[in-house]
Backbone as numpy.savetxt, mean C-alpha at the origin, in Angstrom:
# Nx Ny Nz CAx CAy CAz Cx Cy Cz
0.71 -5.28 -8.64 1.18 -6.57 -9.64 -0.15 -6.59 -11.06
-1.44 -6.72 -10.47 -2.37 -6.64 -11.31 -1.90 -5.79 -12.40
-1.92 -5.03 -12.02 -1.98 -3.77 -12.90 -0.54 -3.98 -13.95
0.24 -4.10 -13.66 1.84 -4.28 -14.31 1.16 -5.53 -15.32
0.93 -6.56 -15.04 0.41 -7.92 -15.31 -0.87 -7.37 -16.67
-1.65 -6.86 -16.15 -2.63 -6.37 -17.39 -2.14 -5.11 -18.14
-1.38 -4.48 -17.76 -0.56 -3.50 -18.78 -1.88 -2.35 -18.53
-1.93 -2.06 -17.03 -2.80 -1.00 -16.46 -2.23 -0.49 -15.71
-2.41 1.29 -15.73 -2.15 2.33 -14.87 -2.73 1.70 -13.98
-1.77 1.96 -12.81 -2.59 1.12 -10.86 -3.26 2.70 -10.49
-3.00 3.21 -11.22 -3.89 5.02 -10.58 -5.15 5.05 -10.92
-5.13 5.55 -12.35 -6.66 4.86 -12.91 -7.92 3.93 -12.88
-6.49 2.67 -12.39 -7.56 1.33 -11.99 -7.98 1.93 -10.86
-7.84 2.12 -9.22 -8.03 2.64 -8.50 -9.01 3.53 -8.31
-9.33 4.33 -9.25 -9.80 5.54 -8.90 -11.54 4.91 -9.59
-11.23 3.89 -10.75 -12.67 2.81 -10.94 -13.26 2.23 -9.86
-12.31 1.83 -8.86 -12.99 1.26 -7.78 -13.24 1.46 -6.65
-12.59 2.94 -6.29 -12.41 3.49 -4.75 -13.76 3.48 -4.11
-15.01 3.53 -4.79 -16.28 3.40 -4.34 -16.73 1.99 -3.53
-15.70 0.99 -3.80 -16.30 -0.22 -3.32 -14.82 -0.56 -2.19
-13.93 0.01 -1.94 -13.24 -0.51 -1.18 -13.22 0.02 0.31
-13.33 -0.84 1.20 -13.75 -1.27 2.35 -12.61 -1.32 3.47
-11.63 -1.29 2.79 -10.46 -1.87 3.76 -8.92 -1.84 3.06
-7.77 -0.92 3.46 -6.76 -1.23 2.57 -5.68 -2.57 3.16
-4.85 -2.83 2.55 -3.97 -4.15 2.58 -2.49 -3.48 2.02
-2.00 -2.74 3.14 -0.26 -2.60 2.37 0.60 -3.25 2.68
1.26 -3.84 1.33 2.38 -4.39 1.21 2.84 -3.88 0.00
4.24 -4.26 0.04 4.90 -3.56 -1.52 6.03 -4.61 -2.13
5.94 -4.57 -3.27 6.38 -5.82 -4.07 6.91 -5.11 -5.26
7.77 -6.01 -6.03 8.48 -5.67 -6.87 7.41 -5.38 -8.38
6.89 -5.29 -8.16 5.67 -5.60 -9.99 5.36 -7.11 -10.28
6.03 -8.26 -9.96 6.24 -9.25 -10.71 5.39 -10.45 -9.43
6.30 -10.33 -8.13 5.79 -11.18 -7.65 5.31 -10.44 -6.05
4.33 -11.17 -4.90 4.21 -10.89 -4.04 5.25 -11.15 -2.74
5.50 -10.07 -2.65 7.52 -9.84 -1.65 7.21 -9.22 -0.60
6.08 -8.64 -0.20 5.72 -7.88 1.26 6.85 -7.17 1.64
7.45 -6.43 0.49 8.82 -5.30 0.72 7.86 -4.74 1.78
9.25 -3.89 2.64 9.02 -2.82 3.75 8.38 -1.30 2.59
7.29 -0.92 2.94 6.79 0.59 2.22 8.27 1.58 2.61
8.54 2.18 1.29 9.10 3.08 1.53 8.80 4.26 0.99
9.24 5.35 0.46 8.82 6.81 0.20 8.68 6.82 -1.41
8.90 5.46 -2.30 8.34 5.04 -2.97 6.95 4.06 -3.36
6.10 3.80 -2.26 5.43 3.56 -2.44 4.44 4.16 -3.30
3.53 3.17 -4.04 2.92 3.93 -4.97 1.70 4.18 -4.71
0.95 3.56 -3.22 -0.25 4.33 -2.84 0.20 5.26 -1.95
0.99 5.46 -1.58 1.08 6.27 -0.51 0.46 8.11 -1.06
0.48 8.62 -2.29 -0.43 9.53 -2.15 -2.35 9.40 -2.20
-2.16 8.21 -2.23 -4.14 7.80 -2.33 -4.21 7.63 -0.45
-3.65 7.28 0.24 -3.58 6.81 1.38 -4.35 7.87 1.91
-4.51 9.27 2.18 -5.16 9.77 2.71 -6.79 9.96 2.75
-6.86 9.64 1.69 -8.45 9.13 1.06 -9.32 8.14 1.85
-8.24 7.32 2.17 -8.97 6.18 2.67 -8.29 5.58 4.67
-8.45 7.43 5.06 -7.46 7.14 6.52 -8.98 6.41 7.65
-10.62 6.44 6.97 -11.13 6.01 7.98 -11.28 4.89 7.55
-10.83 3.83 6.87 -10.73 2.77 6.36 -10.24 1.95 6.91
-10.07 0.60 7.76 -9.39 -0.12 8.32 -7.76 -0.40 7.27
-6.93 0.21 8.12 -6.18 -0.52 7.06 -4.64 -1.44 7.63
-4.37 -2.92 7.18 -3.67 -3.54 7.39 -2.27 -3.19 6.59
-1.17 -3.90 7.89 -0.27 -3.81 7.04 0.56 -5.25 6.74
1.02 -6.07 5.97 1.81 -6.91 5.86 3.04 -6.83 4.80
4.14 -6.53 6.32 5.43 -6.39 5.16 6.50 -7.51 6.16
7.45 -7.96 5.57 8.45 -8.61 6.06 8.85 -7.63 6.88
9.98 -8.19 8.27 10.46 -7.14 9.25 11.30 -7.84 9.70
12.44 -7.17 10.47 13.66 -7.44 11.06 13.02 -7.36 12.60
11.75 -6.95 12.66 11.71 -6.71 14.13 10.85 -6.09 14.16
10.51 -5.39 15.91 9.90 -4.48 16.99 10.18 -3.08 15.57
11.33 -2.62 15.32 11.46 -1.49 15.30 11.01 -1.44 13.43
11.08 -1.97 12.64 10.52 -1.96 11.39 8.78 -1.40 11.06
8.35 -2.68 12.24 6.97 -2.12 12.51 6.70 -1.08 12.56
7.57 -0.60 13.59 7.33 0.95 14.19 7.22 2.09 13.58
8.20 1.92 12.30 8.97 2.58 11.45 7.80 2.76 10.16
7.48 1.45 9.90 6.23 1.17 8.93 5.14 1.95 9.53
4.57 1.64 10.95 3.18 2.51 11.30 3.69 3.71 11.40
4.59 4.70 11.51 4.84 5.86 11.27 4.86 6.33 10.37
5.26 6.09 8.88 5.21 6.03 7.52 3.86 6.02 7.48
2.88 5.21 7.67 1.61 5.56 7.05 0.70 6.44 7.95
1.13 6.38 9.45 0.50 8.14 9.85 1.01 9.13 9.23
1.94 9.20 9.04 2.47 10.46 8.19 1.72 10.91 6.71
1.79 9.44 5.75 0.79 9.58 4.82 -0.56 9.81 5.12
-0.82 9.44 6.09 -2.63 9.91 6.50 -3.01 11.26 6.92
């Protein structure tokens, strides 16, 4: 959301700060407000996750239950 609001490329901004990152908070949104959407194959950060596989990764998404949580964890594991 911050990159969109500031008119910045989120991938370029990530590269500028990646050496300072100590943990990853996963939560998708619509670019305008924090909606905590489920992650899917369009998750912008998916291509960067493997660089941060040794970092603590926190998942914060709205779900309909345990099956959603399990599927989200599986997605993160595939990307790592």
